[in-house]
C-alpha positions in Angstrom: 0.0 -0.1 0.0 1.4 3.3 -1.0 1.5 6.6 0.4 -1.3 8.1 -1.7 -3.3 4.3 -1.5 -3.3 5.0 2.7 -3.7 9.3 3.1 -5.8 9.4 -0.2 -3.9 12.8 -1.1 -0.8 14.6 -2.8 -1.2 17.4 -0.6 2.2 18.2 1.1 -0.1 19.9 3.8 -2.4 17.0 4.7 0.5 14.8 4.6 2.9 17.0 7.2 -0.5 16.7 9.7 -1.4 13.2 9.0 2.3 12.2 9.8 2.9 14.7 12.9 6.0 16.3 11.0 6.1 19.7 12.0 6.8 22.5 9.4 8.5 25.9 10.6 8.9 28.8 8.3 11.9 31.2 8.5 13.7 33.7 7.5 16.0 32.7 4.8 19.3 33.9 7.0 18.1 32.2 10.2 21.2 29.8 11.1 19.1 26.5 10.8 18.5 26.9 7.4 22.3 27.0 6.5 21.6 28.2 3.6 19.4 26.0 2.4 15.8 26.8 1.1 14.2 23.6 3.7 15.8 21.3 5.8 14.3 17.8 7.7 15.4 17.0 11.0 14.6 13.9 13.0 15.6 13.3 16.6 16.8 10.8 18.5 13.5 10.4 20.0 12.1 10.1 16.2 10.3 13.9 16.6 10.1 15.3 12.7 10.9 19.0 12.3 11.1 20.6 9.0 12.6 24.1 8.4 11.6 26.3 5.6 12.7 29.9 4.3 9.6 32.2 4.8 9.9 33.9 1.3 9.6 30.9 -1.0 6.7 31.0 -4.0 4.0 28.9 -3.1 4.5 26.4 -5.9 7.8 26.3 -5.2 7.5 25.5 -1.6 5.3 23.0 -2.0 8.3 20.9 -3.9 10.7 21.8 -1.3 7.9 20.1 1.4 7.5 17.3 -0.9 11.7 16.7 -0.8 11.9 17.4 2.8 9.2 14.5 2.9 11.4 12.5 0.6 13.8 12.9 2.7 11.3 11.8 6.4 9.8 8.9 4.9 12.9 7.7 2.4 15.7 7.8 5.3 14.1 6.7 7.9 17.8 5.6 8.8 19.4 8.8 9.0 19.9 10.8 12.8 22.0 13.5 11.8 22.3 17.2 12.6 22.0 19.1 9.1 23.2 16.4 7.1 26.6 17.2 8.3 29.2 14.4 7.3 26.2 12.1 5.6 27.8 10.0 2.8 26.2 9.9 -0.3 24.2 13.3 0.4 23.5 14.0 -3.7 22.4 10.7 -4.0 19.8 11.5 -0.8 19.1 14.6 -2.5 18.0 13.0 -5.4 15.9 10.4 -4.1 14.0 13.3 -2.6 13.6 14.9 -5.7 11.9 11.9 -7.2 9.8 11.2 -4.5 8.6 15.0 -4.8 8.5 14.8 -8.8 6.1 12.0 -8.6 4.3 12.6 -5.7 3.2 16.4 -6.6 2.9 14.7 -10.4 5.1 17.0 -12.0 5.0 14.4 -15.0 1.4 15.1 -15.6 2.1 18.6 -15.7 4.2 18.6 -18.9 1.9 20.2 -21.3 4.5 19.6 -24.6 2.4 22.0 -26.2 2.1 24.5 -24.0 5.7 24.2 -23.5 6.7 24.1 -26.7 9.2 26.7 -27.7 10.7 27.7 -24.2 13.9 27.0 -23.0 14.7 24.6 -20.4 15.2 27.7 -17.8 11.8 28.6 -18.7 10.0 25.7 -18.4 11.6 25.3 -14.8 10.4 28.5 -13.9 6.3 27.6 -15.0 6.6 24.6 -13.2 8.2 25.7 -10.3 11.0 23.2 -10.3 14.3 23.2 -10.0 16.5 22.3 -13.2 17.5 19.3 -11.0 14.3 17.9 -10.9 13.4 18.7 -14.4 16.5 16.8 -15.7 15.1 13.9 -13.7 12.1 14.1 -15.4 13.5 14.1 -19.0 15.9 11.3 -17.5 12.7 9.4 -16.6 10.9 9.8 -19.6 14.0 8.8 -21.5 13.9 5.6 -19.6 10.5 4.4 -19.3 9.8 5.3 -23.2 12.7 3.4 -24.3 
């Protein structure tokens, strides 16, 4: 049984409530964020929190929250302080991006006719998706269409 089957929603705010993950919005320069747009923390008592910038565009905020939710659900064995010293951090972030793309159904949002003539940057901006996320969608389409 998957996440959508269990909770019946793709809405990240509803999922955070159902999973009892607290979300705290902070100014961009807050030390907790360490220059990131969002960060997921699980403490040793399994309390879970996501700290996120308070100035993100609402659609991009949803992506960042879905990305951090990916860390919460996929990387359950990692107890750490801001990912310091974690090997394979890039791999963990790619997995969280993939989770966010699937959860928010970005593939379903791609309309090749409406986006015709757009640059990669314009498509990413239109979808409120980071460039790495758009590259992942392209990779997935190439893999599954082959």
